[in-house]
C-alpha positions in Angstrom: 85.2 56.7 59.8 81.7 56.1 61.1 79.0 58.4 62.3 77.1 56.9 65.3 74.0 58.7 66.6 72.1 57.2 69.5 69.3 58.5 71.9 67.5 57.2 74.9 63.9 58.1 75.8 62.4 57.4 79.2 58.7 56.4 79.1 56.1 56.5 81.7 54.8 52.9 81.2 57.8 52.4 82.6 60.6 51.8 80.3 63.5 53.0 78.2 63.9 53.0 74.5 67.4 53.2 73.0 68.0 53.7 69.4 71.1 53.8 67.2 71.8 54.7 63.7 75.2 54.3 62.1 76.3 56.0 58.8 79.7 56.2 56.9 81.7 59.2 56.3 79.7 60.0 53.3 76.6 60.0 55.3 75.4 56.6 53.8 73.2 54.5 56.0 74.7 51.5 57.3 72.7 50.1 60.2 70.1 50.8 62.8 68.9 49.2 65.9 66.4 49.8 68.7 66.0 48.2 72.0 63.3 48.6 74.7 64.2 47.8 78.4 61.4 47.6 81.2 63.2 49.7 83.8 62.6 52.9 85.8 65.7 55.1 85.4 66.2 58.8 85.4 67.0 60.3 82.1 70.8 60.6 82.8 71.1 56.9 83.7 69.0 56.0 80.7 71.6 57.9 78.4 74.4 56.1 80.2 72.9 52.9 79.5 72.4 53.8 75.9 76.0 54.8 75.6 77.1 51.5 77.1 74.8 49.4 74.7 76.1 51.4 71.7 79.6 50.9 72.7 79.1 47.2 73.1 77.1 46.8 69.9 79.8 48.6 67.8 82.6 46.6 69.3 80.8 43.4 68.5 80.2 44.6 64.8 83.7 45.7 64.5 85.0 42.3 65.7 82.7 40.4 63.2 83.8 42.7 60.4 87.5 42.1 61.1 87.4 38.3 61.5 
């Protein structure tokens, strides 16, 4: 089991910052990632984009680990 925390922040320069932290079931740190998009999105759309990016990233990591 993995604990995945993510967040998106909307900046006024304009852009969106997405961050991701992955820990195992014991709370031990496994991975982190951060990405910046130059885009003007409202906070709800930024969170949706963050969720999509996290889902894709975790699927890719899972595929690499099971090969």
